C-alpha positions, 0 to 999 in steps of 0.5 A, a space after each residue: 500500500 505504501 509503495 503504491 502511495 509513493 508511486 502515485 504521488 511520484 507520477 502525479 507530481 512529475 506529470 504536473 511538472 512535465 506538463 507545465 514545462 512542456 506547456 511553456 514551449 507549446 504556449 510560446 511556440 503558438 504565440 510565435 506562429 509555429 505549428 504544433 504537431 505533438 504534445 506528449 507527457 511522458 515517453 514511449 508507448 502512448 497510453 492515451 491520445 487525442 486530437 486537439 485544436 484547429 491544427 488537430 495536434 496530437 496530445 499524448 499521455 505516454 507510458 514512461 513519466 520521466 519527461 515529455 516533448 513538444 514536436 513542432 513543424 520543422 523542415 529538418 525533420 521532414 518535408 513541409 508544404 510551401 503554404 506552411 513554411 512560415 509556420 515551421 520552427 526553423 524558419 522563425 527568427 533567432 529571437 523567437 526560437 530562443 524564446 520558445 526554447 527558454 519558455 520551458 525552464 522559465 515556466 518551471 520557475 513560474 510554477 515554483 513561485 506559485 507553489 511556494 506562494 501557496 505553501 507560505 499562505 497555507 503555512 509550514 508547521 515545525 518545531 521551534 528552534 530551541 537548542 537542546 544539548 550542545 557538544 563540547 568544543 563543537 562549532 556551535 559551542 565555539 560560537 557561544 550557543 548553549 542549551 535552552 536558547 532559541 535561534 530567532 534569526 539567521 542573517 537577519 531573516 526571522 527563523 520560526 522553525 528548525 527548517 528555517 534555521 537549516 535553510 539559512 545555514 546550508 547556503 553558508 556551508 556551501 561557501 564555507 563561510 560565516 553566518 550571523 545569528 540572533 538568539 534569545 536566552 530568556 529575556 536577553 537577545 544576543 548576536 552570535 557568529 557561527 563559522 562553517 569554515 572546514 565544513 563541506 556539503 558532503 559532511 552534512 549528507 552523511 551526518 546531518 547539519 545540526 549533528 555535524 555542528 554539535 547541536 541537538 534540538 530540544 527534546 520535548 518528552 510527552 509524559 505518559 499521562 492518560 487523556 481520552 479513553 475509548 469506551 469498551 476498549 482495554 484501557 477503559 475496561 482496566 479502569 484507567 482514568 484521564 489524568 493517570 500517569 503510567 509510572 512503570 509496566 511489568 517493573 520497567 520504568 516508563 519515561 514518556 508517552 512514546 516509550 509507553 506506546 512502543 511498549 504496548 505496540 510490542 505486546 499484542 494480546 498480552 497482560 501487563 501489570 502497571 504502576 499508575 500514579 493517580 493524584 497523590 497515590 500509586 495504584 497497581 493495575 492490570 491491562 490486557 492489550 488488544 491487537 491491530 493489523 497494520 497495512 503492511 500486515 504486521 500486528 501491534 498491540 493497542 489499548 484505546 487511550 490517548 495522551 493528555 498534553 500538559 504543555 501547550 502546543 504553541 510552546 513547542 511548534 511554530 508556523 511560518 505563514 504569510 498573507 497574500 502579498 508577503 507570501 508571494 514575495 517569499 515565494 519569489 525569494 525561495 525560488 531564487 534562493 533554491 535556484 542559486 543553491 542548486 547552481 552552486 551545488 552543481 558547480 561544487 560537484 563539477 569541480 570535485 568539491 562535493 560528491 556526486 552522491 548528493 544527486 538523487 534519482 527517480 527512486 529517491 524522488 518517488 520516496 520524497 513525493 510519497 512522504 511529502 504528500 502524506 505530510 499535508 498539502 503545504 509540504 507537498 507544495 514545498 516538494 513540487 517547488 523544489 523539484 520544479 526549480 531543479 528541473 528548470 536549472 538542469 534544463 538550462 545547463 549547456 548540454 546538447 539535448 537539453 534546452 540549455 544545449 539549444 540555447 548554446 547553439 543560438 548564442 553561437 549563431 548570434 555571434 557567427 551570424 549563421 546556424 550551427 552546422 548540422 554535423 556539429 549538432 549531430 556530434 553534440 547530440 551524441 555527446 549530450 546523449 552520453 552525458 545524460 545516459 551516464 547521469 541516469 546510471 549514476 542517479 539510479 546507482 545512488 538511489 539503490 545504494 541509499 536503499 541498500 544502505 
């Protein structure tokens, strides 16, 4: 079931992004008077097709959802009737051909802005960036961070959650630079500087950013206090009451609600002796767990009791959200930040300063798609925005077969005053195919290595 959910989320996400990218080419081509022959979402065998519009171009949904294409009337791909020569792509001025090719990646960036815009209006909820343990002599320790402080700004940008803090840190780590942060320690606000010199992005991939710089987020342990009880289920039948604190089970001390849940889940259809604190007295009780079968077929124990929160959620969680216009501004900023970050990461990989292990392929993207979809619409929009930015940047790389390769030919054409020769383009296509094939093999290898690891 989980596999199918991840697969559906992956196909849905990629379908949206590919369609929007190709629609960019399609829309601008039509505005420039180019005749469209085919609009395909996906590659390979058509699963569904239909003739659309005045020109009756073929819209196709194909079997392999890893890309798409828009086929235009072009003399280089077949004979064109004299009456339609003015609608052939190759007959259009250089500026129009450039605009048509550029439109796909540009539409990716537009999509990312919109996705992030709506994401910021809905809001992303996360843990407040309150520091827990700080490792002795770590980067965080040397910067002056100590337990209990809250990081309220990174480089003058407000940080309401740990996600916002990490986003602010990553950009500086890629450049191995320093970052100014603002922390609140009780009623005192202090300015500190964290030095990331000597750190690489590979360190973070292997160990995690916060762990590498010596920070453990504050761990809020939820006490094992009984809240609502479901009538007729084991907790109710055993005589547990709202407000009861589970002290121990079968002689094992219970420290928090998570430990209590795990203890129960591991003991389906078993009788457990509990020590319970009710008001100021301790009571010994017995409870026999029931069983529940998960979607994956595993069996867990359960008793039908919910937790009673003793600390308001607003003290633990915060939400990053904005009104209409500020959310749009943040969407544009986020798209620019992620685009620039992606370019710098690629630059580090090309120059050998970062490992290509950081690249992800379809398997990893499918996992991220499924996980983000399960986490809510805001998180899924975040995922769509990130992938859309990546598609936009990657398609602009000067590699033949990609949009950036065509743009490179147009730059050469502009400089020399004539089109790049057909022979040169054929050689470029062979080089581009080899590069893209090697890249696909690499990202699949990385995905499989992550699964095996």
